[in-house]
C-alpha positions in Angstrom: 23.8 -3.8 0.9 22.1 -2.9 4.1 20.2 0.4 4.5 21.8 2.8 7.0 19.1 5.1 8.7 20.4 8.1 11.0 18.3 9.1 13.8 19.2 11.4 16.6 22.8 11.2 15.7 22.7 7.6 15.8 22.9 5.0 12.6 20.9 1.9 12.5 21.0 -0.7 9.8 17.5 -2.0 8.8 16.1 -4.2 6.3 13.2 -2.3 5.3 13.3 1.9 5.2 9.9 4.1 5.0 10.7 7.4 3.8 7.7 9.5 2.9 5.3 6.9 2.6 7.2 4.2 0.2 9.1 1.4 1.9 12.7 0.7 0.5 14.3 -2.7 1.1 17.7 -3.7 1.2 17.8 -5.7 -2.2 15.4 -2.7 -3.5 12.4 -5.1 -4.2 8.9 -3.7 -4.1 7.5 -6.8 -2.4 7.5 -5.3 1.0 5.8 -2.1 -0.6 3.2 -3.7 -2.6 2.3 -6.0 0.6 1.7 -3.0 2.3 -0.4 -1.5 -0.2 -2.6 -4.7 -0.4 -2.9 -4.9 3.4 -4.1 -1.2 3.1 -6.8 -2.0 0.8 -7.9 -5.3 2.5 -8.3 -3.5 5.9 -10.0 -0.5 4.1 -12.6 -2.8 2.8 -13.4 -4.0 6.1 -14.1 -0.6 7.2 -16.6 0.0 4.3 -18.8 -2.7 5.4 -21.3 -0.3 6.8 -21.5 1.7 3.7 -22.1 -1.7 1.3 -24.6 -3.0 3.8 -26.7 0.5 3.3 -30.0 -0.5 1.6 -30.9 3.1 0.7 -27.7 3.2 -1.4 -27.7 2.1 -5.1 -24.9 -0.6 -5.4 -23.0 1.6 -8.4 -22.6 4.2 -5.9 -21.5 2.0 -3.1 -18.9 0.6 -5.3 -18.0 4.1 -6.8 -17.3 5.3 -2.9 -15.4 2.3 -2.0 -13.1 1.9 -4.9 -12.4 5.7 -5.4 -11.4 5.9 -1.6 -9.3 2.4 -1.7 -7.8 2.8 -4.8 -6.7 6.5 -4.4 -4.8 5.4 -0.9 -3.6 2.2 -1.9 -2.1 2.7 -5.3 -1.2 6.6 -4.4 2.3 7.1 -6.3 2.5 3.7 -7.7 3.2 5.3 -11.1 6.6 5.9 -9.6 7.7 2.5 -9.0 9.9 0.4 -11.0 8.6 -2.6 -12.9 7.6 -5.1 -10.3 8.8 -8.6 -10.2 6.1 -11.4 -10.8 5.8 -12.0 -6.7 5.1 -8.4 -6.0 2.7 -8.4 -9.0 0.3 -11.1 -7.9 0.2 -9.6 -4.4 -1.1 -6.1 -5.7 -3.5 -7.4 -8.2 
């Protein structure tokens, strides 16, 4: 089954369709979404290097700030996902 997307009165066949922040694949597998979320968390961690290197901020505060930001963005609406297959589960965990 191929996902059909209509844009400007034209129909396109796509492998993965992203609707309102969630990627939906042809086979309804959550691997593409889990990979995208893991990438978001990894890239965000690189952005927090300056926070983590700050000498005047206690380590517990650094971890709290970083974890709150990355997990709230990376795991947003993951409660609506179906049960993940093992491969997707390993990517996100």
